[in-house]
N, C-alpha and C positions, 0 to 999 in steps of 0.2 A: 504494500499500500503506500503510495506516495502522497504527501501533502505538500502543496505548493503555497507560498505565502507571496501576496501580490500588493504592492504598494502603489496607491494611486499617484502620489507625487512623483515616483520614478516615471511612471507612465506619461504624466501630464508634461513632464520636462522635454520630453521627445515628440509629443503629439503634434503633428503639422497643422492639425485643425484648431488649435488653441493659439491665441494671441496672448502677448506679454502685457500685463495690466498693473496699474498702481491702486494700491488700496490702503486701507489705514485700519489699525486695531489698538485697543486699549488693553494693556498687559498687567499681570500682577506683579507687584513690588517685590523685591527681595528674592528673586529667582532668575535664572537664565534659560530655563527650558519652558518654552510657551506651547501647550497642548490643545488642541480642538479649539481654536480661537475663532470668534466670529469676525469677520472682516467687514468694512464698509468702502462704498464708493467715494469719490470726492464730493458727491451731492448728499452723501449722508445715508444713502440706502443700503441696508444690510444684503450682503451677497448670499447666494443659497447654498454655500458650502463653507466649510471651516478648513482652517490650516493650522499647523505645528511648524516650529522651528526654534532654533537655539539664537539666544541674544548674546550680548556682551556687557549691559550696563544695568545690574539689578536695582539701581536707584531710580530708572527712568519707567514712564507709565504710558507713553503715546509712541506709537511706531507707524511709520510710512514703509510700506513694503512693496516691492516689484516681485511679480510673481506672474507664472503661467500655469492656470488652473490652481491646484493645491500645491505645486513646486514652488518654493519662495527661493528666490535667487539672491535677494539684497533686502537688509533692512536698514533703517536709519531711524534713530530716535529723534523725535520733534518736539517741539513746545504745545502746550495745551491750546494756545491760541492758533497755532498752524494745524490743529485737527479739525476736520470738518463738522458741522452740526449735524447731529444723528436725527433721523425722521423717525 
């Protein structure tokens, strides 16, 4: 019996049908691994999927991320003022 594990973020990374997007997330303080986060468009609309990624600054709470589906390519910590208003 063979069991295969499949990770959607790895598939999304190479999926030619997906385009790169910029989204925003609010992350927990005092941690650097963010799991199953809701993400939002620049217009503040919640996306239909969640992402997981590693961070590097546990004292920051607002993140701008570049991603392709659930594959997160790059994150940048931003100020609360730069974070879009949520709908």
